[in-house]
N, C-alpha and C positions, 0 to 999 in steps of 0.2 A: 417431472421430477425437479426438485430444487435441492441445492446443497445447504444454504443458510448457515454458512460457517463464518460469516463476518457480521451479519445482523440476524436477529431472531426472525424477522418477518419480511425481509427484502434482500435482493441481490446487491452485491457490491459493484459500483461503477468506477472502474479505473480511469475513465475519461471525464469524470465529474469536474466541474469548475472549482478551482482551488481559491482559497482566500487571497486577497490582494497583496498580502505581505510576504508571499512565499519566496520571491526572488531575493529579498533582503535577508530572510531567514536562512536560505541556503548559503548565501555569501558570508554572512556574519557568523553563523554557527558552524560553517564548514561542513554542511550536511552531505555534500557529495561524497565525502569519505565514508560516511555511514551507509549511504545508499550503495556504494560500490562494494562494501564488505558484505552487505546483504545479498547483492545480485550475483556476484562471482561471474561477471560477464554474461549473465542471462538477461536478455532484453526485457522479457516479461517480468522477471523478478524486480528489475530496476524500476520499471513503470509502476508496478503495484506498490512497491516500497515507498516511492515518492508520493503517490496519491494517498496511501493510507496514513503515512506519518504526517503529511502536511494538512490533511483534512481532519486530523484528530480532534481539534478544538470544537468540532461540531458534534462529537459523540456525547451521549449522556452516560451517567454512571452505570446503568444496567448493561449497556453495550460494552463498556470497558471491562467490566467483570466477566461478561459472557466470553469475550475474546481471551481474557487471562486464563480462564478454565480450559478453553480449547488449546491454548499454547502450552499449558502444563501437560496436557495429554500428549502433545507433539514432542515435548522434551523427554517425556517418559518412553515414547514409542516412535523415535525418529525414523527407523527403517520402514515401518508400516506406512507412515505418512508420505515418505519419499516414494514408496512403491505406488501409492495411489496417484501421486502427482505425475510420476513417470508414465503410468498407464494412461492417464488423461492426455498427456503429450503425445504418446505413441498413437493413440486413437485419432487425434486430430491430424497427425502427420500421415497416417494410413489413408484417411479419407481424401486427403489432397492428392495422393498418388493414384487413386482410382481413375482410370481413363475416361475422359469426358466424351471424346468423339464429337460427332455432329449431334448436338442436343436440341435442335429445333423441332425434332420429330418426337411425338409421344413414345414411340417404341424405344428410341434412344434414351429418353428420360427414364423410362421404366427399367431398361436393362441396367443402366448405371445405378439406379436406386436400389435394385435387388442386390447388386454386388456390394453396395455400401451397407445395406441393412444386414447382410450376412456377416460382414466384418464387424458391425456394431454389436450384433448378437454375441459374437465371440468375446469381444471386449467387456460387454456387460456381464457375461458369465464369469470372467476373471475378476471383475469388481465384486460380484456377489460372493465369490470364493474368499476374497480378502475379508469381506464382512463376516462370513461364516467363521473364519479362522481367528479373527482378532476383535470382534465387537465387544466381547466380555472384558477386554483389557482396558477399554476406554471408559472414563467416568464423567466427562463434561456433558452438559446438556446438549451442546451442539453436535458432538460426535455421536452421542446416544441416539438423538433423533435422526441423524444422517444414516446410521447403520440400520435403524428400525425401518426407515423409508426403503432402503435397498431390499431388506427382507420381505417387506410387504408388496412392493411393486415389481420386484424381479424374482417372483416365485416360479416354480416349475410350470404352473399353468400358463403363465405369461409367455415363457419360452416355447411351450407346445403350440400355443395359438400362433405365434410368429412363424414357427416352422411350417405350420399348416398353410398359412397365408403365402409364404414364399413358394411353397410347392405349387399352389394353385396359380400364382402370378407368373409362373414360367410358361403356362399355357401349352404344355406338351401335347394336349389333346386338341389343340386349336382354340380359337376364340369364338365364343357364341355371342353374337350381337343382334339386337333387334332394332328395327327402325320403322318409321312411318313415312308415308308419302306426303311431302309438303307441297308448297307452291311450285307449279310447273313440273309436277311429278318428280321433284328432287327429294332426296332422302332428308329426313328430319328426325330429331329426337332419338339419336343413336344411343343405345343403352347396352352396357355390358351385362350379360346374363350368366348366372352360375349354372354349370352343367351338373344336374343332379345325378344323372346316370351315365356311366362310362361303358361303352360297348367295346368288347374285345374283338379280336379278328375273327374268332369262331362265330360269335354272335352276328357279326356283320356279314359273314359268309353264308351261314345257315339260317339265321333268323330274319325276321322282317326288318329289324333295326328301326331307328327313328324315322318318323315320317318327314320327309324333306324333299325339296327340289335341289338337284345337283347341277352345278354349272362347271364345266371343265375349261380351263384356259390353256391354250397352246403354249409350249415352252418358248416360242418366239414372239409371243404376244406381249411386248413390253408395255403397251398402253393398258392392257387388261391387268397385268401384274401390278402396275402402278396404281390403278384404280382399286384393286383388291387391298393393296397396302394402305391406301388412304382410308378405306372402310375400316380396316383393322385399327388404325391410329385413332379414328374418331371414336371407336368403341372403347379403347383403353385409355383415352385422354384423361378422364376424370380420375381413374384409379392410379395412373402414372403421377399425376399432380399430387394426389393424396399421399402416395408413398414418398414422394420427394419431400413433402411437408413434414411427414413423420421423421424422416432422416434428419431434416433441419432441426427438429425439436431435440432429437437425441444428441446431435452435434453441439447444439447450444448448451445442453446440460454439461457435456464434457468441457466445453470452453469455460463455462462459469465455474465448474469444479476446479479446473486448473488455475483459473485466475484467483479464486478465493484461497486455495491452498498455497498459492505463490507467496502470499503475505507470511504464512507460517514457515514456509521453506526459507524465506529470507531471514526470519527470526532464528531459525535453526543454524543457518550459516553464520550469522553474527555471534550467536551464543558459542558455537564451536571455536570461532576465531578468538573471542575474549578468553575462553577457557584455556586455549593454548598459551596465551600471554600470561595467564594467571590472575586476570582481573575478575573480581566478584560481580555478580548480578543478583538482583532480587526482584520479586514481584511487589510493586508499590501498593500502598493503601490509598486509593483515591477517595476523596470525600466531596460533599456538595460545596457549591460556591460559598455559601454563607458561613461555613465552618471556619474559614480563615486559618487554614493549617498550612505549614510549610516547614518541615524538619527532615533531617537526613543524617546518615552516618556513612562515612567513606565515599561520598559522592565525588566522582571524577569525570573529566571530559572524555567521553567515549571516542570522539574523533581524534584527539591527541594520542590516546592510547593506541588506536589503530594505526596512526601515522608513525609513531615511534616504535611500535611492535614491542612494547615493554610496559611493565606496571608503572603507573604514575601516582603521585600523591593525591589522596582523597581528603575531603573536608567534612567535618561534623559541624552542623549548624542547627540551632533551634530558632526558627523565625515564625513560630506559631503566633497568630494574632498580630502580626506585623504587616503593615501595608507599605512600609518604606525600608529598604535596606541600602545603606550607603557604604561603599567599599573604597577605602583609601589605602595608602601605604607605599612601600618601597617600589621603585621602578623594577620591572622584570621579577616581580614577586608572585606572579601567578594570578593577578586580579582578572585579566581578560579571560584566561583559561577557566577560572572559577565561574565567570559570568556565562561563558558558553556551556558549561556543565549544567547551569540552571535552566537555560533555554532548551537544550537537547533532551534533558531528562523529563521536562514537562511535556514535550511533544511525544516522547516515547511512552510515557504513562498514559496519555490521553488517546493514543491509538491502540492501546491494549497490550503493549509490549512489557517486557521486564525493563528495569532501569539500571544504569551503571553505578551501583552503590551497594552497601551492606544492608541498609534500611532506608526507606523513603516513604514519606506521606505528604500529600499536597492536595489542596482543593482544586476543583476544575476551573478552568478559565475558558471563556468562549472566544478569546482572541489572544495571540501572542505576537508581539511586535519588537523589533530591534532598531535602535538608533546608535550605530557605531560610527566612529570617526572614519573618514575616507581619506585615501591618499590623494595628493594633489593631482588634478586632471587638467592638462594643458588645454583641453577642448572646452573647459567650462567658460560660459559667457559671463559669469558673475563671480563674486568672491566666495571663499570657502564658507564663511559664516552665512552668507545668503543661501548657499546650497544646503547647509545644515538646517536652517530655519524652514526652507522649502520642504525638505523631507519630513520635518516635524509636522508641518501643516498637513501633508498628505496622510500621515499616520493618524492625526486627530480626527480626520474625516471618517475613519473607520473604527474608532475606539468606542467601547461600551464600558459600563461600570464593572463588568466582569472580566476586563482585559488585564493582561500583564505586559509591562513595557520594560525592556532592558536597555539602559544607556551605557555606552562605553566611551569615556573621554569626550562627551558631547559639549558643544558650545565653548570649546577651549581655543577657538580660532581668533578670539579677540583678547583683550587684556583681562586680568584677574577680576577686577571689579565688575566690568560689564558682563563677563562670562558667568560670574556667580549670580548676578542679578537675573540674567535670563534663565539660568538653570533653576534658580529659586522660584521664580514666578511660575514657570511651567510645572515644576514638581508640586507646588502648593495647589495648583489648579487640578492636577491629576489626583491628588489625595482627596480633594473635596468630592470627587466622583467615585471614590473608593477603588481606584485603579491601583493594582499592585505594582510597585516600582523598585527595580534594582538599578543602582546608579554607581558605576565605577568612575572616579573623578580624582583629579589633582587640584581642583578648585577649592582651596582651603576655606575661603570666606563662605562659600556655599555650604560645604560639609560641616564646618564648625558652627555656622549659623543655625542649622537644624539641630546639631548636637546640644547647643545651648538652650534650646526650647524644651528639652527633656520630654519629648513626645512619647506617650505610652506605645504608640503604634510604629515606632521607629527603632531600627537596629543598626548599630555601627560596627563594621568589621574593618580589620586592618591586615594587610599582607605582612606576615611576621618576618622580622629581620633580626638576626642574632647580633650580639655585640661586635663580632668580628666582620660584620657585613654579609654573612652568608644568608641566602634566602632559603626558607624551609618550604615555601609554596603552600603554607597553611594560612587560612583566614582565621584570625582570632578577634574577639570582641575588644574594642578599644577606641579611645578618643582620637579623632582625626589630628594628625600632626602637620606642622607647617612645612616640613621637608619630605621629599620623596626619595631622599638619599641618592640623588643623581651623582654625587661625588664618588660613590662606590663604583659606578660604571666608568667614570672618568679615570679613576685610579687603575681599574682593571684593564682598560684599553690603552691608555697612554703611558702609564708609569712603568715602562720596561727599559732595560738598559740599552737595547738596540733600536729603540724608536727614535727617529730623527728629531721630532719635536722635543722629546725629553732630553736628548743629547745637547741640543742648542741651549736649552734652559740651564743645564748643568754648566756649560761653558760660560 
C-alpha cells in the first residue's frame, strides 16, 4: 500500500539532501518562524516542513498543482485529515509498546508478530471506516486515489484471510513439522505443514486417529523439552520471519502516511494561525519558467506577521516580463521586509502551499539564493567586502539560468563608486544568463545607472515616504533618489528635549 499524497508516483523522503543554499535562506528569510508556526512543537511536522519547503525548487508544475488540490481538500475537511494523521501516529506508538521480550528465538518473533498484526488489523479497520464515511467528500486526485486504494485493498475478504491466518498461527492444535535425515542422521529440511484435519477428543478416544509414532517426554527431562522446543522453532522459523516482514510492511505504510500528511497538517496549522491574525492567503498560479511572470496583490512577509501577531502592510506589484527589480528609498521603509516576502512566497508556492497574498502568480525557478548583508563578525579573518565577495562566489557556483537571486544591501562595505561598480558588473552578468534579480540597495550610482538605460526587463520600486516623513511600508514605482532620508531617523532619535546631545547643542 502507498499513500502517494506528495507525489503522484513516489514516496516523499524527509531525509533528502537539500539544496546548498538552505542555511542562508533560513537565516535571511527568517524561515524558522514559518517552520515553528507549522510544527507547533511537533518534531515530525518541523522536519517535514523544512524538507518540503526547502526542496520545493525541485518540483515541477504538475507536482505543485497536485499538492495544491490535496491541500484544498485538507482545508475543506481538516478534522478528517487530522483524524487520519492521529490514527497513523497512534498505530506507530502502539507498535512500539508491544513487548519485545527475548526475540532471538522464532517462537518469540512469531508471538510478538501475531500481537502486532492483531493491533494493525484493528487500526486498518478504523482507517477503512474513515474512508467509507468521508471518501465522497474529497475531490483531489491524490485523496481520491488514496481512498480508492483503501477500499480495494482493505476489503472484507482481506480481513477474513488475515483472521484465518492469525487463528492458524497460534498453533493451538500443536505444530506439524516434517523433516528429513541429513548428514550424520541429523535433521534437515524442516518444513511447517498445514494440518488438514483436526481430531477432537472423542475421535482420539474412540477412533483410530492419525497414524503416527508418539514420544512422551518426562516433566523433568529439561534436555528433551529443549530439544523439542528447538524442533518447533526450526519448523516455524520461516513463517515467523514472513509474518514479521508483513508487519514491517504495514508499519512502513503508516510511517509514510503520517510523514506525507505531516506536510498538510503543518499547512493547516499555519493557515489557522494566519486566519486568527486576519491575514489573507491564496493559492498561487504557478507557470512555467519561460513565461517570465511575477505579479501579486497584497503580498506580505508571512514571518513578520507571525512574529508581530498582527496584520501588516501588503504590496501590489506587476513585475511580469521583468528580470531585474531594483528597490530603493527611505531607511526603515520596509524594503528588506518586502524582499523577504518575495523569497518566502516563492518557496511556499513551489512546495505546493498557499501564499501570503490576495493574489499571486510567478514562474517556477530551479534555485533560490539570497545575498544579504551580515553583521560584523569579530572572528572573520578578512574584511567585510572580502566576505561578501566570497559568499557571492559560492552562490555563482550553483546558479543556473532558471535561478532567482535576492540581494539586500550587498557590496556596500566599500565606498559608493566601488560598491556601485561591483554591484553593476555582477548584476549585468546575471541578467545575461536570464537569472531573475531582486536588489535592495542604497547605492545610488548603481541604481540610477540601470534606471538611465531604460531597460524593458527592469522595474524600479521605491519605499514610499510621505511629506511629513511617515513610512507607509508600500513599494511604489519610481526613479531612484540620491537620499535615503536618514535625517528622518536622526530627528526621530535625537531631537527630543530630554536628550543630552540635543540639550548641549541648544546650550
